N, C-alpha and C positions, 0 to 999 in steps of 0.2 A: 901642640903647645898652647898654653893659655895666653890670652892677650892681657897684658898688664901694662898700665901706663900711668905716668905722673902727669902733672899739669902741662909739662913741656912735650908730652908724647913719648918720652923714654920709659923704659921698663926697669932700669937698674935700681932706682930708689924704691919702687914698689916691691921689687923682689927682695931687696934688703930688709924692708919693713916686714914683709911676710916671714922671712927667715928669723928676724928678731922676735916676732910674735910667737912663732913655733917654739923657739928656744925658751922663751919665758914660760909658756904653757907647759912644756915638757918638764921643767924644773919644779913645778908646783904640784904637791900631792893632793891638796884640797883647794877648792875655790868657792867663792860666794855665788849664789844664784839669787837674783831679784826677780820676783814675779809680781803681778798686779793683783792685789787682793780685793775682797769685797769693798765696795764704796770707794774704789780708786786709791786705796792705801797700799803702798808697796810693802812686800814681805821679803826679807833677806834671810838666808840660811846657808850653812856650809854643806857642800856635796863633794863626793870623790869622783872625778871624771874617770871613765873606763877607757883604756886604750882601744883604738879602733881596730877593725879588721880590714883585710885587703879590699873588700867590695865597698867600703865606706867612701863617700864623696869627700873631697878635700874640705877641711874645716867643718866637720861634723863632730859634735861632742855628745857622748852618751853618759848617763849615770843611772844607778839603780835607786828606786824609791818604793814606798808603800802606795798601793793603788788607792787606799783610803786616806792618804795624807792631804793636808791643806795645800801643799805644794802641787799635788796632782789636780786638785780641784781648781786651784788658781790657773793652771795651764789649760785646763779644759775650758775655762771661761774666757781667757785671754792668752793666746799662744806666744805673744812676744815676751821674751825673757832676756836678761842681761847676766853674763857670767864675768866675775872679776877674779883675776889671777895676780898675785903680788909676789915678787921674788926680791927680798931685801938685799941679798948679797950683790945683785946686779943693779940695784937701784932701779928696778923695773916693775912695770905693771902692764897687763894686757886686759882690755875689756872687750869681750865678744858679745855681740847682740844678734838675736835672730829669732826665728820661729821654732817653738818646741812642739813635740807631739808625744803623747803617751803610747808606748809600744807594749801591747799585752800579749803578743803572739808567743806561745810556748816554745816554738822552734827558735825564735830570736833569742829568747832567754837562755835556752839550752846551749845555743851556739856561743854565747858570750859569758856563760856562767862561770863564776869563780867559787870554788868550794868554801872559801873563807866566809862567804855570805850566808852559809847555812846557819851561822850563829844567830843571824837576824831573821832569816826565812828558813826554818828547819826543814820544810818540804822541798827545799832546793828550787830549781827552775819551774817545778810544777805547782809551787805555792801560788794560789790565786791572788794573794795580796802583793806579790812581787811583780813590778813592772819596770820597764826602762823608760827614761826620758831621752829623746833624741832631739838635739838642737842643731838646726841647719843655720850656720853663722852667715849673716848678711852684712855685718859692720864690725870693724876692728879698730880700736883705739889703743895706742901704745906709747909708752915712755920707757926708754931703756938706755941707761948711761953706758952699760957694757958694750952695746952695739952702736952707740953714737946716735940713737934716735931720741932727740931732745927738741925743744922748741926751735933751736937755731936753724936747722935745715928746713923746718916746716912752718915757720912763722912763730906766733906767740902762744901756741897751745900744743898739746900732744898731737902726734901724727894720727891721722884717721883715714881709713880706707873703707870703701863700700863695694859690694859685689853687684855687678851690673848684669852678668849672665854667668852660667856655670863656669868656674875657673877664671873669670875675668874681673879683676879688681882695679879700681881707679882711686886716686886721691879724692877724699871728700872735703869739699870746701868748708 
């Protein structure tokens, strides 16, 4: 079992926080990704996260993109990215930050491929321009009224967690 703790050493609030973040992410079809562009200028655009598969680590986010895109170039230059998910009905948002990598392996693409993507990449998973971006989340920030994650239990700002080791999350001051 993963070690999770809040400032007092307990795991209940951290587990609640992670559950609320999972719920928010699951309810959102598209999210924003922010990469660092040339000259230190941030670039934001919408992406569609892909559901994970059994062998994925907890808090890994995948999406499909073009190998020749500005997004892919930004990630190759600076792997740190931020993903923003907003669910208005719950008055909730989750911000996930971590390191991204471009995954070009055809086996990975074939394993996760959705036939709907053939409209953008007609050659399917063998299309050399089709690549996945894999984001390993290291930091989560959350505000979620439906789950009671608001400034009251966490101080004067949204709740924030950071990953200290695989599966081990702590409250970030």
